C-alpha positions, 0 to 999 in steps of 0.5 A: 569753667570746666565741670571738673575745675569748678568742682575742684574750686568748690572743694577748696572753698569749702575746706578754706572756710573751716581751716586757715592754712597760712602760717606765720609769715616769718621767716620770709625766706621759708614762708612759701614752702611752709604755706604749701606744706601746711596746705597739703597737710590740711587739705591734700587728703580731702582734695586727693592730691596727697596722702591717701583715702580710706576706702573701707575695711579688709576682712581682717578688720584693718583699714584699707587706704588708697594712695592718692599719689606715688610716694615712699609707700608705693604708686598712686592707687596702691592699697595699704592695710593698717589697723585704724588708729589715731597715729599711723592710720592718720599719718598715712591718710595725711601724707601717704607714708610713715617715717620715711627717713628710717626706711631711706637710711636702711635702704642705703645700707642694703644698696651698699652691701649688695654691690658684692654680688656673692654676698647674702643680705637680710633685712630684719624688722623686729616689731614690724607692726604693719610692715610699712617701714619694710615696704618703704625700705624695699621700694627705696632700695629697689634691689633684692634681699631676703626679709624677716619680720617679727610681729606677734599680733595677728591683725598686724601680720595680716597687714604685713602679708597684704602690704608686702604682697607685691614683693613676694615674687622678687624677695624671700619674705619670712613673717614670724608671728612671735616676739623676741626675748631672752628665752622661749616663753609667753607674755602679755602684750599691751596695745594702745588703742589710740596708737596701735603701733604702740605695743609693749610687754611693759604697760608703762610704755603706754602711760595711761592710755586705753589699751587691749591685752593679748597673749603672745608667744616669745622665742629666744633671740639667740637661738633664732639668730643662730639657727636661722640667720647665720648664713647671711653675710650682711644684716640690716636691722630695725628694732622697735619694741617699745622698751624690750629693745635692749633685752632683745638686741643684747642677746644677738651673738657678737659674731652676728652683730659684726655683720650688721651694716646699718640699724635703726633702734627705738630707744625707750628710757623707761624704768623697766629697762635693765642695766645689765641688758644695756651694758651687755649691748654697749660693746656691740655699738662701739664698732659702728662708725656712725652713731646718732639720734638723727640720720644727718648727725654732724658729730657721733654720739659717745656710747656713754651718752647713749647708755645715760639716756637709755637708763635715764628713766625719763619716759622719753624715746628716741631713734638711734641710727647706726652705720658701719 
């Protein structure tokens, strides 16, 4: 047996002794696919045939992950930088991507509007974290647009700068180390230490998780959009701020909402959500042809149903997908 094959076989036997990759045999029609998916989930990163491999720390203190195969985040052997935690870091190691359905949805929006060569399009990422959604979106879209990212935490903007580095020569990328709000101000940001993608000005959004607190700068949403984004013909938008989304999005001018071609909004139903913000946002949502909790919704959501969930105080969160 060749040395490399023998080493591979020993690795499989070692991990097989610790885990059982065989799922329930029923239904039989999906058994092979489910078995292979579970095998990759458990063993893929260890055998370096899926996901990514941690290779150390960057000077910023973020973890560095080398991709084991080409996928949504990049090519095999590309390096990705993320804060080390129990959610995003682990998913990138296991799968080699992070919520790619959001990125694919946004990328299709960019591709659709860029068929007009004379138009200017910008991808806006509010609550960008490490920039993984934007990086995947740019890879899927495979075409040029401008990008603006809002992320108030320095460790995360360091990761964004690293992760979007390959696109800086072909795209104009603006990283704003601030949060958006109704006025220019400051605030404390609470970050879940077990899931560093979960940061919010509302401590309730973190439940009882261990967290750290950071003082951040907030800028007026209305002023920023009017002063810096009015020149664009089309906007593609992602907003994920763990509870501040209604407040932020309701401050975007109506004329600019009309330019939004696609959007993904994380809707948090926590008690801190203000009725006035949700009600101010609803008219902007009514003009979209597609509204759904998933990208393949067969029937559109009623705006009233979105409002009801947003104000339910259930503590749940869902992604809302919007398209013209």
